LOKOLKOL-921509 format. One record per residue: residue number from 1; x, y, z of N, C-alpha, C in turn; residue in one letter. Coordinates in steps of 0.2 Angstrom, whole numbers. Last residue first. Layout:
! LOKOLKOL-921509
[pt NUM; [X; Y; Z]; [X; Y; Z]; [X; Y; Z]; 'a'];
...
This chain:
! LOKOLKOL-921509
[pt 178; [-47; -98; -179]; [-49; -105; -181]; [-43; -108; -185]; 't'];
[pt 177; [-48; -85; -173]; [-42; -89; -173]; [-44; -97; -174]; 'w'];
[pt 176; [-66; -84; -172]; [-59; -81; -170]; [-54; -86; -170]; 'l'];
[pt 175; [-77; -91; -172]; [-75; -88; -179]; [-68; -85; -178]; 'e'];
[pt 174; [-81; -95; -160]; [-78; -100; -164]; [-76; -97; -171]; 'g'];
[pt 173; [-88; -84; -154]; [-81; -86; -152]; [-77; -90; -157]; 's'];
[pt 172; [-97; -75; -166]; [-97; -81; -161]; [-90; -82; -160]; 'd'];
[pt 171; [-98; -57; -165]; [-97; -63; -168]; [-98; -69; -163]; 'c'];
[pt 170; [-99; -40; -169]; [-101; -45; -165]; [-100; -52; -169]; 'l'];
[pt 169; [-88; -26; -169]; [-90; -32; -173]; [-93; -37; -168]; 'r'];
[pt 168; [-93; -10; -165]; [-90; -16; -163]; [-93; -21; -168]; 'a'];
[pt 167; [-98; 3; -167]; [-95; 0; -173]; [-91; -7; -171]; 'g'];
[pt 166; [-104; 10; -157]; [-97; 10; -157]; [-94; 6; -162]; 'm'];
[pt 165; [-118; 9; -160]; [-115; 15; -158]; [-108; 15; -158]; 'n'];
[pt 164; [-120; -5; -165]; [-123; 1; -168]; [-119; 7; -167]; 'r'];
[pt 163; [-113; -13; -156]; [-112; -14; -163]; [-114; -8; -166]; 'e'];
[pt 162; [-116; -8; -143]; [-109; -9; -145]; [-108; -10; -153]; 'm'];
[pt 161; [-130; -9; -143]; [-126; -3; -143]; [-119; -3; -145]; 'm'];
[pt 160; [-131; -23; -144]; [-134; -19; -149]; [-130; -12; -149]; 'r'];
[pt 159; [-126; -26; -131]; [-123; -29; -137]; [-125; -25; -143]; 'l'];
[pt 158; [-135; -20; -123]; [-128; -18; -123]; [-124; -20; -129]; 'a'];
[pt 157; [-147; -27; -125]; [-146; -20; -127]; [-139; -18; -128]; 'a'];
[pt 156; [-142; -39; -120]; [-144; -39; -127]; [-144; -32; -129]; 'd'];
[pt 155; [-141; -35; -107]; [-135; -38; -110]; [-136; -37; -118]; 'a'];
[pt 154; [-154; -32; -103]; [-149; -27; -103]; [-143; -29; -107]; 'l'];
[pt 153; [-159; -46; -104]; [-162; -40; -108]; [-157; -34; -108]; 'd'];
[pt 152; [-151; -53; -94]; [-151; -54; -101]; [-153; -49; -106]; 'a'];
[pt 151; [-141; -47; -81]; [-148; -46; -84]; [-148; -47; -92]; 'h'];
[pt 150; [-128; -51; -81]; [-132; -52; -75]; [-140; -52; -77]; 'i'];
[pt 149; [-118; -61; -92]; [-122; -55; -90]; [-126; -57; -83]; 'h'];
[pt 148; [-103; -64; -101]; [-108; -66; -96]; [-112; -60; -94]; 'a'];
[pt 147; [-97; -68; -117]; [-98; -63; -112]; [-104; -65; -108]; 'v'];
[pt 146; [-96; -77; -127]; [-90; -77; -122]; [-91; -71; -117]; 'a'];
[pt 145; [-105; -76; -137]; [-105; -82; -133]; [-100; -82; -128]; 'd'];
[pt 144; [-101; -64; -144]; [-108; -65; -140]; [-108; -70; -135]; 'r'];
[pt 143; [-86; -57; -145]; [-89; -64; -146]; [-95; -64; -141]; 'p'];
[pt 142; [-83; -42; -151]; [-86; -45; -145]; [-89; -51; -147]; 'v'];
[pt 141; [-70; -31; -155]; [-74; -37; -157]; [-76; -40; -151]; 'i'];
[pt 140; [-65; -15; -160]; [-68; -19; -155]; [-71; -25; -158]; 'v'];
[pt 139; [-51; -4; -163]; [-56; -9; -166]; [-59; -14; -160]; 'q'];
[pt 138; [-49; 12; -156]; [-47; 5; -156]; [-53; 1; -159]; 'l'];
[pt 137; [-51; 25; -153]; [-50; 23; -160]; [-47; 16; -160]; 'h'];
[pt 136; [-55; 28; -141]; [-47; 28; -142]; [-46; 26; -149]; 'r'];
[pt 135; [-68; 26; -141]; [-66; 33; -141]; [-58; 34; -142]; 'i'];
[pt 134; [-68; 12; -141]; [-70; 16; -147]; [-68; 23; -147]; 'h'];
[pt 133; [-64; 9; -128]; [-59; 7; -133]; [-61; 11; -140]; 'a'];
[pt 132; [-75; 15; -121]; [-68; 18; -120]; [-63; 16; -125]; 'd'];
[pt 131; [-84; 5; -125]; [-85; 13; -127]; [-78; 16; -126]; 'l'];
[pt 130; [-79; -7; -120]; [-80; -6; -128]; [-81; 2; -129]; 'a'];
[pt 129; [-80; -4; -107]; [-74; -5; -110]; [-74; -4; -117]; 's'];
[pt 128; [-94; -3; -105]; [-90; 3; -104]; [-83; 2; -107]; 'y'];
[pt 127; [-97; -17; -109]; [-100; -11; -112]; [-96; -5; -111]; 'l'];
[pt 126; [-90; -24; -99]; [-89; -25; -106]; [-91; -19; -110]; 'v'];
[pt 125; [-96; -19; -87]; [-89; -18; -88]; [-87; -19; -96]; 'c'];
[pt 124; [-111; -21; -91]; [-107; -16; -87]; [-100; -15; -89]; 'q'];
[pt 123; [-117; -30; -98]; [-120; -24; -98]; [-117; -19; -93]; 'e'];
[pt 122; [-107; -41; -97]; [-109; -38; -103]; [-112; -31; -103]; 't'];
[pt 121; [-95; -41; -85]; [-102; -42; -86]; [-104; -38; -92]; 'v'];
[pt 120; [-84; -53; -91]; [-90; -51; -88]; [-90; -44; -85]; 'q'];
[pt 119; [-78; -60; -106]; [-78; -60; -99]; [-85; -57; -96]; 'g'];
[pt 118; [-69; -52; -119]; [-73; -57; -117]; [-73; -56; -109]; 'c'];
[pt 117; [-65; -43; -134]; [-67; -42; -127]; [-71; -48; -125]; 'l'];
[pt 116; [-52; -40; -144]; [-57; -45; -143]; [-59; -45; -135]; 'v'];
[pt 115; [-46; -26; -151]; [-47; -29; -145]; [-53; -34; -146]; 'l'];
[pt 114; [-33; -18; -160]; [-39; -22; -161]; [-40; -26; -154]; 'r'];
[pt 113; [-20; -13; -159]; [-26; -8; -161]; [-32; -12; -162]; 'd'];
[pt 112; [-4; -14; -152]; [-11; -17; -153]; [-16; -12; -154]; 'i'];
[pt 111; [9; -12; -149]; [7; -11; -156]; [0; -14; -157]; 'g'];
[pt 110; [13; -12; -137]; [13; -18; -140]; [11; -18; -147]; 'q'];
[pt 109; [12; 2; -133]; [19; -1; -133]; [19; -8; -137]; 'e'];
[pt 108; [-2; 2; -133]; [2; 7; -138]; [9; 3; -139]; 'h'];
[pt 107; [-6; -6; -123]; [-8; -7; -130]; [-4; -4; -135]; 'l'];
[pt 106; [0; 1; -112]; [2; -6; -114]; [0; -8; -121]; 'l'];
[pt 105; [-7; 13; -112]; [0; 13; -113]; [3; 6; -115]; 'y'];
[pt 104; [-20; 8; -109]; [-19; 12; -115]; [-11; 12; -117]; 't'];
[pt 103; [-18; 2; -96]; [-19; -2; -102]; [-18; 2; -109]; 'l'];
[pt 102; [-15; 7; -84]; [-10; 8; -89]; [-12; 4; -95]; 'p'];
[pt 101; [-30; 15; -78]; [-26; 9; -78]; [-21; 11; -83]; 't'];
[pt 100; [-41; 24; -77]; [-35; 25; -73]; [-31; 19; -72]; 'e'];
[pt 99; [-51; 14; -87]; [-51; 20; -82]; [-46; 19; -77]; 'f'];
[pt 98; [-50; 3; -95]; [-46; 9; -97]; [-46; 14; -91]; 'f'];
[pt 97; [-60; -6; -92]; [-53; -8; -92]; [-48; -3; -93]; 'v'];
[pt 96; [-73; 1; -82]; [-69; 1; -89]; [-62; -2; -87]; 's'];
[pt 95; [-77; 1; -68]; [-80; -4; -73]; [-76; -4; -80]; 'h'];
[pt 94; [-63; 1; -57]; [-69; 3; -59]; [-71; -1; -65]; 'r'];
[pt 93; [-50; -3; -55]; [-54; -2; -49]; [-62; 0; -50]; 'a'];
[pt 92; [-39; -16; -61]; [-43; -10; -62]; [-47; -9; -55]; 'k'];
[pt 91; [-23; -22; -66]; [-28; -22; -61]; [-32; -15; -62]; 'v'];
[pt 90; [-18; -33; -79]; [-19; -26; -77]; [-24; -26; -72]; 'v'];
[pt 89; [-7; -44; -85]; [-12; -43; -80]; [-12; -36; -78]; 'f'];
[pt 88; [-3; -56; -98]; [-2; -50; -95]; [-8; -48; -90]; 'l'];
[pt 87; [3; -73; -100]; [-2; -68; -99]; [0; -62; -96]; 's'];
[pt 86; [13; -82; -99]; [14; -77; -105]; [8; -72; -104]; 's'];
[pt 85; [9; -91; -89]; [15; -87; -88]; [16; -82; -94]; 'd'];
[pt 84; [-9; -89; -89]; [-3; -93; -89]; [3; -88; -89]; 'd'];
[pt 83; [-24; -86; -78]; [-18; -84; -83]; [-12; -89; -83]; 'p'];
[pt 82; [-38; -97; -79]; [-33; -93; -75]; [-27; -91; -80]; 'k'];
[pt 81; [-49; -103; -83]; [-47; -97; -86]; [-41; -94; -83]; 'v'];
[pt 80; [-52; -114; -75]; [-51; -115; -82]; [-48; -109; -86]; 'p'];
[pt 79; [-53; -108; -62]; [-47; -113; -63]; [-46; -113; -71]; 'e'];
[pt 78; [-65; -101; -61]; [-59; -98; -61]; [-53; -102; -64]; 'v'];
[pt 77; [-75; -110; -58]; [-76; -105; -63]; [-70; -101; -65]; 'l'];
[pt 76; [-71; -117; -47]; [-72; -121; -54]; [-73; -116; -60]; 'h'];
[pt 75; [-71; -108; -37]; [-65; -109; -40]; [-66; -113; -47]; 's'];
[pt 74; [-81; -104; -29]; [-83; -104; -36]; [-76; -105; -40]; 'q'];
[pt 73; [-77; -102; -15]; [-82; -108; -17]; [-83; -109; -24]; 'p'];
[pt 72; [-59; -99; -16]; [-66; -97; -15]; [-70; -103; -17]; 'g'];
[pt 71; [-46; -100; -21]; [-48; -103; -14]; [-55; -102; -12]; 'a'];
[pt 70; [-46; -93; -32]; [-45; -100; -33]; [-46; -104; -26]; 'l'];
[pt 69; [-47; -80; -27]; [-52; -83; -32]; [-52; -90; -32]; 'a'];
[pt 68; [-35; -79; -21]; [-41; -78; -17]; [-47; -81; -21]; 'q'];
[pt 67; [-26; -80; -31]; [-26; -85; -26]; [-32; -85; -22]; 'd'];
[pt 66; [-29; -69; -39]; [-30; -76; -42]; [-30; -81; -36]; 'l'];
[pt 65; [-25; -59; -30]; [-32; -59; -33]; [-34; -66; -36]; 'i'];
[pt 64; [-12; -61; -29]; [-16; -62; -23]; [-23; -62; -25]; 'e'];
[pt 63; [-7; -59; -42]; [-6; -66; -39]; [-11; -67; -33]; 'g'];
[pt 62; [-10; -45; -44]; [-13; -51; -48]; [-13; -58; -45]; 'h'];
[pt 61; [-11; -38; -28]; [-8; -38; -35]; [-12; -44; -38]; 'h'];
[pt 60; [-18; -27; -15]; [-17; -33; -19]; [-14; -32; -26]; 's'];
[pt 59; [-20; -16; -9]; [-13; -18; -8]; [-13; -25; -12]; 'r'];
[pt 58; [-34; -13; -10]; [-29; -9; -13]; [-21; -11; -13]; 'w'];
[pt 57; [-47; -20; -14]; [-41; -22; -10]; [-35; -19; -13]; 'e'];
[pt 56; [-58; -18; -22]; [-57; -14; -16]; [-51; -15; -12]; 'g'];
[pt 55; [-57; -27; -32]; [-62; -28; -27]; [-61; -24; -21]; 'f'];
[pt 54; [-50; -25; -43]; [-46; -27; -37]; [-50; -28; -31]; 'n'];
[pt 53; [-54; -33; -59]; [-56; -29; -53]; [-51; -30; -47]; 'd'];
[pt 52; [-43; -35; -72]; [-47; -38; -67]; [-48; -33; -61]; 'n'];
[pt 51; [-39; -40; -87]; [-40; -34; -84]; [-45; -36; -79]; 'v'];
[pt 50; [-27; -50; -96]; [-32; -50; -91]; [-33; -43; -88]; 'y'];
[pt 49; [-23; -52; -112]; [-22; -47; -106]; [-28; -48; -102]; 'i'];
[pt 48; [-13; -61; -123]; [-19; -61; -118]; [-18; -57; -113]; 'v'];
[pt 47; [-8; -59; -140]; [-7; -57; -133]; [-14; -58; -129]; 'p'];
[pt 46; [-7; -74; -149]; [-11; -67; -148]; [-10; -65; -141]; 'v'];
[pt 45; [-2; -86; -154]; [3; -80; -151]; [-1; -74; -151]; 'd'];
[pt 44; [-10; -96; -156]; [-9; -91; -162]; [-4; -85; -160]; 'h'];
[pt 43; [-12; -102; -144]; [-9; -106; -150]; [-7; -101; -155]; 'r'];
[pt 42; [-19; -91; -137]; [-12; -93; -135]; [-8; -97; -141]; 'r'];
[pt 41; [-31; -91; -144]; [-27; -85; -144]; [-19; -87; -143]; 'a'];
[pt 40; [-36; -104; -141]; [-34; -102; -148]; [-29; -96; -149]; 'r'];
[pt 39; [-37; -104; -127]; [-33; -109; -130]; [-31; -107; -137]; 'e'];
[pt 38; [-46; -93; -126]; [-39; -93; -123]; [-35; -98; -126]; 'l'];
[pt 37; [-57; -98; -133]; [-54; -92; -135]; [-47; -91; -132]; 'l'];
[pt 36; [-60; -108; -124]; [-59; -110; -131]; [-55; -104; -134]; 'g'];
[pt 35; [-64; -102; -113]; [-58; -106; -113]; [-56; -108; -120]; 't'];
[pt 34; [-75; -95; -118]; [-69; -91; -115]; [-63; -96; -115]; 'v'];
[pt 33; [-84; -106; -121]; [-82; -101; -126]; [-76; -97; -124]; 'a'];
[pt 32; [-85; -112; -108]; [-82; -116; -114]; [-80; -111; -119]; 'p'];
[pt 31; [-92; -101; -101]; [-85; -103; -99]; [-82; -107; -105]; 'l'];
[pt 30; [-105; -97; -103]; [-100; -94; -107]; [-93; -97; -106]; 'v'];
[pt 29; [-112; -104; -92]; [-113; -105; -99]; [-108; -102; -104]; 's'];
[pt 28; [-106; -99; -81]; [-105; -106; -82]; [-107; -107; -90]; 'e'];
[pt 27; [-110; -86; -82]; [-103; -87; -82]; [-102; -95; -84]; 'v'];
[pt 26; [-124; -87; -80]; [-121; -85; -86]; [-114; -86; -87]; 'a'];
[pt 25; [-124; -92; -66]; [-126; -96; -72]; [-124; -94; -79]; 'p'];
[pt 24; [-118; -80; -60]; [-115; -87; -60]; [-117; -91; -65]; 'i'];
[pt 23; [-127; -69; -59]; [-121; -69; -64]; [-118; -77; -65]; 'l'];
[pt 22; [-136; -71; -49]; [-138; -70; -56]; [-133; -71; -61]; 's'];
[pt 21; [-127; -72; -38]; [-132; -78; -40]; [-135; -77; -47]; 'd'];
[pt 20; [-120; -60; -38]; [-117; -66; -40]; [-122; -72; -42]; 'a'];
[pt 19; [-124; -48; -34]; [-126; -50; -41]; [-124; -57; -43]; 'd'];
[pt 18; [-116; -45; -22]; [-124; -45; -22]; [-127; -48; -29]; 'k'];
[pt 17; [-102; -56; -21]; [-105; -49; -22]; [-113; -50; -23]; 'h'];
[pt 16; [-92; -66; -23]; [-94; -64; -17]; [-97; -57; -17]; 'd'];
[pt 15; [-84; -71; -34]; [-91; -71; -34]; [-95; -70; -27]; 'y'];
[pt 14; [-71; -70; -35]; [-73; -74; -30]; [-80; -75; -30]; 't'];
[pt 13; [-62; -70; -51]; [-68; -68; -47]; [-69; -72; -41]; 'n'];
[pt 12; [-57; -67; -65]; [-54; -69; -59]; [-58; -66; -54]; 'i'];
[pt 11; [-64; -61; -75]; [-65; -68; -74]; [-62; -71; -68]; 'm'];
[pt 10; [-63; -47; -79]; [-65; -49; -72]; [-67; -56; -72]; 'd'];
[pt 9; [-60; -49; -96]; [-62; -45; -91]; [-65; -48; -85]; 'i'];
[pt 8; [-47; -51; -107]; [-51; -55; -102]; [-53; -51; -96]; 'v'];
[pt 7; [-44; -48; -123]; [-44; -44; -116]; [-49; -48; -112]; 'i'];
[pt 6; [-32; -52; -135]; [-38; -54; -131]; [-38; -51; -124]; 'l'];
[pt 5; [-27; -41; -148]; [-26; -44; -141]; [-33; -47; -138]; 'a'];
[pt 4; [-19; -39; -164]; [-25; -40; -160]; [-23; -43; -153]; 't'];
[pt 3; [-10; -26; -172]; [-11; -32; -169]; [-17; -33; -165]; 'k'];
[pt 2; [-13; -16; -186]; [-9; -18; -181]; [-11; -25; -178]; 'g'];
[pt 1; [-12; -12; -204]; [-16; -15; -198]; [-12; -17; -193]; 'm'];
C-alpha cells in the first residue's frame, strides 16, 4: 500500500461568481472540518496538495491566486485554509483536479495512491475529481463534512455516486489521522 495525500479543491477562492451566494453558507459549515483535516494531515506528515482553479487568469500562479482571495470580501473563508510552506499547489482550469494538470505525475513521483478529497464543490469538482481518480486506479476517500455544495440534493446524489460507482470511502473527517 502506498501513501495518502490530502487534496484541497478550490478553497482558495474569491467567491466572485454566480453561485457564490449558495456556496458560501456550505463553505462556512465545512470550514472547521477542512481546517481540522489540514492540521491533522500536517501533524502526521501527510502531503497536502492544493488544486485550485485559476479563474481564467492564465498568467496567474498560486501566490497571485492566494493574494487575490485573501484581499477579497470573503477572506475569512480563505485565511484558515491557506497553504503553508510545505504544501504543494497545482493550478487547474476545469472541474477535475486531473484535467490537463501535472497532478497524475506528481502523485506518481510521490508514491501516492490514496487521495482524501476535501473542498468545493461536491456535485462538481469533487465528483469529477473522484471519477478521474477512480479511472486512474487511485483509492478515494471523501469526508462528507469537509466538502461544500451549491445544491444539497445534488451533493447527496454525488456522494452516493462516488461511493457506489467509484468505490470511494465516505467518512467523517474526524475519522482521519486521529
